[in-house]
N, C-alpha and C positions, 0 to 999 in steps of 0.2 A: 491624180488625187484619189482617194480612197471614197468610197459613198460608206455612211454608215447608217443603223438606224438607230433610233433614241425618242423614251416614252417620255412625254410630256403631260403634265396638268393644264387643263382650260387657263389657268391664271399665268402657269408659264407660254404659255403659247401669246395670248393677250400682251406679255410683258417682251417678247421678241419679238412680237408685230409692231408696238410701240418702238421700241428701240430702232428695227429697221426705219422705221418711218420719219422718226427723230431724225437720227443723223442722215438720213438719204440714201442708205446700204438698196442693194437690189436685188437683194432676197434674203432669206432666212440664214441658210448659210455665213454668207458674209456678216449674219449678226451674230453669230454665234462663234465665229473666228474669233472676232472682234473681241467679244466678253473672254473668248478662253488666252488671247495676247494679255486682257488686262488682268485677268487672276494671275498667268505667269508670270506677271511682272512685281504684282502684289508678293507672291512666295519668292520671288528673287531677293526683294527688297526685305521682307521680313528673314527670311534662313542668313543674309549676311547679316544682320544686329550680332553684334557681337561684344563683349566685355559687359559694363556695367550701363545699361540703359537706364531714361528715362523720358516719360513721354505718358500719351493719353488712348486707354483702353475705350473704344465705343461699339454698345453691342445694343441691338433692339430686339426681343422676343416676345413672345405672344404668351409666354406660359406663368404666370404671374403668383400662383401657387403652387408653381412647382417648384422643390428647393435644389433641384440641380446645377442653378447657377450660385446658389448660395452655399451649397456645397464645394465647389471649385474654390468660390471666392475665401470662404475659412481655411481652405488649405493653404490659399497664396499670401494669408494676411500679412504675412512679412515683408513683403515684396509691394502690399498696396497700401499708396498713402491716404488719399481720401475715396470713398463709396458713394455718388448720385444714384439715388434711382428715383424715375418720374414716372408718373402715370402718361400715356400717348393716347391718343384717337382708337377707335378701331381696337380697341381692347389692347394695346402693344404696353409695354415699356422699355424706357430704355436704362440703360446703365452706363454712366462714365467713371472712368478707375483714372485715377490718376498711381502711374507705378513707379518704383524706382529699383530697380536690381537686377541682377545676376542676365543678360540675355537670351542664354538658355532653360532659364528657368522662364522666364515671360512667352517664348515660343512655345515648352511648352503647356504654358497656361491656357494662351492662344489656342493651340491644336486642339486640347481637351475641351473647349467649349465648341470650335465649328465640329468636334466628330461627332459633338451628341446630335448635329441635323434639327437644331429645336431653336437658334439664334437666326434673327431673319437678315441680320447684319452684325458681321463684326471686321471691326478696323482697329488697328493699333497707328497712332501720328508720334512720330517720336519728337522729341524736344529740345 
């Protein structure tokens, strides 16, 4: 097994240690491997979407006054049926998007949201 070095901030380390402890994993490497498997499964599920899809996109971010997400939403308004915005604790925002449209367009929108590295959480739930 290869050994790699990664840089994590204090919050990442705290979260990693919490995950390790909560799940009873023996070390941080197991926690990271678990996270990688979960991310791989989500990517496979998303990339498997085809044709016309309908569902809910859930986004949590902390950039309330930034227009990055609004620009993406307006660019995809033909696919977004409903948009709900709510203020959460810790100065975070929740965006709930009910979407219906072509799977490739949806995957492109989700990739654009995640590629900005601004969203704390992005999840699509197919109906």
